[in-house]
C-alpha atoms as one frame of an Amber mdcrd trajectory, in Angstrom:
protein
  98.349 134.148   4.847  95.934 136.791   5.879  94.447 137.129   9.371  91.057
 136.042   8.116  92.522 132.896   6.606  94.301 132.056   9.883  91.061 132.504
  11.786  89.199 130.200   9.415  91.937 127.577   9.703  91.755 127.566  13.519
  87.995 127.417  13.367  88.097 124.393  11.055  90.556 122.616  13.363  88.321
 123.169  16.393  85.298 121.887  14.526  87.114 118.764  13.363  89.161 118.296
  16.597  86.882 115.669  18.112  87.080 113.564  14.899  90.803 114.008  14.231
  92.237 113.908  17.809  93.369 110.667  19.468  91.805 109.157  22.575  94.936
 110.057  24.577  94.620 113.696  23.544  90.959 113.714  24.539  91.732 112.214
  27.992  94.578 114.668  28.479  92.314 117.585  27.593  89.663 116.414  30.046
  92.256 116.036  32.808  93.662 119.469  32.075  90.173 120.949  32.019  89.389
 119.435  35.443  92.754 119.629  37.214  93.957 123.025  36.033  91.203 125.038
  37.749  91.820 123.100  41.005  95.551 123.696  40.711  95.075 127.390  40.086
  92.573 127.599  42.965  94.960 125.776  45.357  98.035 127.708  44.218  96.725
 131.241  44.092  93.787 131.226  46.531  93.725 128.330  48.988  97.369 128.534
  50.122  97.288 132.295  50.669  93.882 132.075  52.361  95.070 129.289  54.654
  98.103 131.368  55.669  95.828 134.311  56.431  93.505 132.062  58.453  96.453
 130.677  60.449  97.671 134.205  61.148  94.175 135.226  62.255  93.981 132.162
  64.538  97.321 133.116  66.131  96.096 136.689  66.610  92.913 135.382  68.219
  94.946 133.213  70.633  97.093 136.217  71.576  93.996 138.375  72.080  92.374
 135.663  74.213  95.488 135.526  76.424  95.584 139.308  76.744  91.870 139.421
  77.581  92.348 136.673  80.203  95.248 138.626  81.731  93.204 141.821  81.810
  90.234 140.017  83.364  92.496 138.534  86.047  94.008 141.955  86.665  90.537
 143.503  87.021  89.501 140.716  89.411  92.655 141.207  91.494  92.173 144.967
  91.462  88.578 144.587  92.647  89.675 142.145  95.353  92.414 144.549  96.480
  89.959 147.464  96.513  87.524 145.391  98.571  90.310 144.425 100.985  91.348
 148.069 101.350  87.732 149.078 102.033  87.386 146.342 104.650  90.623 147.357
 106.338  89.631 151.007 106.394  86.283 150.059 107.881  87.977 147.854 110.490
  90.451 150.633 111.251  87.648 153.104 111.899  85.937 150.601 114.207  89.213
 149.972 116.040  89.797 153.703 116.500  86.415 153.954 118.189  86.987 151.204
 120.757  90.713 151.691 121.377  91.685 154.563 123.641  94.313 157.085 122.651
  97.461 157.460 124.708  96.039 160.590 126.336  92.920 158.706 127.405  94.746
 155.901 129.227  95.051 157.622 132.642  91.328 158.471 132.574  90.446 154.942
 131.457  92.377 153.398 134.340  90.638 155.820 136.695  87.272 154.764 135.213
  88.035 151.110 135.988  89.049 152.060 139.500  85.863 154.127 139.931  83.759
 151.158 138.779  85.348 149.016 141.481  84.493 151.619 144.130  80.989 152.085
 142.697  80.362 148.350 143.177  81.566 148.524 146.811  84.842 146.725 146.144
  87.951 147.474 148.157  90.985 148.071 145.941  93.910 146.344 147.617  96.348
 146.824 144.744  96.350 148.609 141.394  99.516 147.875 139.423 100.087 149.167
 135.870 102.630 146.996 134.032 105.058 147.702 131.200 103.508 148.654 127.874
 103.984 146.081 125.104 104.640 147.367 121.581 102.746 145.645 118.772 102.151
 146.262 115.086 100.067 149.479 114.817  99.007 149.347 118.466 100.389 148.937
 121.999  99.137 146.634 124.737  98.781 148.208 128.182  98.395 145.587 130.944
  97.469 146.320 134.535  96.709 144.179 137.578  94.101 144.731 140.275  93.583
 142.998 143.584  90.060 143.542 144.902  88.024 142.510 147.908  84.227 142.302
 148.024  81.144 140.171 147.749  80.914 137.739 144.850  77.808 139.403 143.369
  79.468 142.849 143.453  82.566 141.424 141.740  80.424 140.011 138.910  78.707
 143.393 138.479  82.091 145.131 138.346  83.475 142.741 135.688  80.320 143.106
 133.625  80.503 146.910 133.685  84.192 146.855 132.751  83.295 144.755 129.715
  80.685 147.347 128.668  83.076 150.303 128.733  83.160 152.259 125.458  86.925
 151.742 125.317  88.195 148.175 125.071  89.344 146.629 128.336  89.808 142.849
 128.398  89.997 140.534 131.405  92.960 138.202 130.826  93.134 136.328 134.116
  91.327 136.066 137.447  92.088 134.200 140.695  89.589 133.814 143.560  90.732
 133.610 147.185  87.799 132.900 149.574  88.168 134.259 153.101  87.603 131.775
 155.912  85.898 134.041 158.437  83.888 136.360 156.187  81.643 136.292 153.134
  83.822 138.637 151.128  86.416 137.192 148.759  89.654 138.495 147.346  90.308
 138.360 143.593  93.509 138.953 141.683  92.828 140.132 138.135  94.890 140.941
 135.082  93.416 143.347 132.526  94.720 144.704 129.249  93.719 147.706 127.196
  95.086 148.815 123.871  96.331 152.051 122.364  96.100 152.531 118.611  99.315
 154.081 117.284  99.076 153.509 113.519 102.854 152.890 113.504 104.349 149.617
 112.201 106.391 147.660 114.728 109.598 148.052 112.659 109.248 151.826 112.782
 108.600 151.748 116.539 111.748 149.698 117.102 113.737 152.131 114.971 112.643
 155.016 117.188 113.920 153.354 120.376
């Protein structure tokens, strides 16, 4: 049989297929015509696409976590930078108001001079042992003074206004029975900035 004859035979079968085929064959053909494209779509496109989508979703989750970590890191870094700036600013302010170790003798003399300027009699002036603290030292000293109440108030007010920090920690008044003047016992402290941690200070002892 020639090729042309085969072609004609197939053509005749297709033309007469609807008349010669059974109902079952027709239903089967319809099902195949409908289901096969869906099967091929699901098998070769949908499954692979779904896998790609799932992989992309996982990548997105990982990227979101990394971005969140980076954002938190940036926030912490900014907070740390702000804290460092604040501490540096505070340190500069502290350096201004805290005397250096070399200035302590002059500062104590200034307090003594203020007492004399306000007509107070210095009965006692007693420096006490220096107390080591973290990055600074506390220098306490006691004064016993005699004078009029108004002059004492002026003296305490001027001490408070000194450019270097001097703090009144305690005061006791002792009125005198036969005169208007009173005696006061005071405890002051000033501070020396060292910039040395307490652990390092203790190691140097």
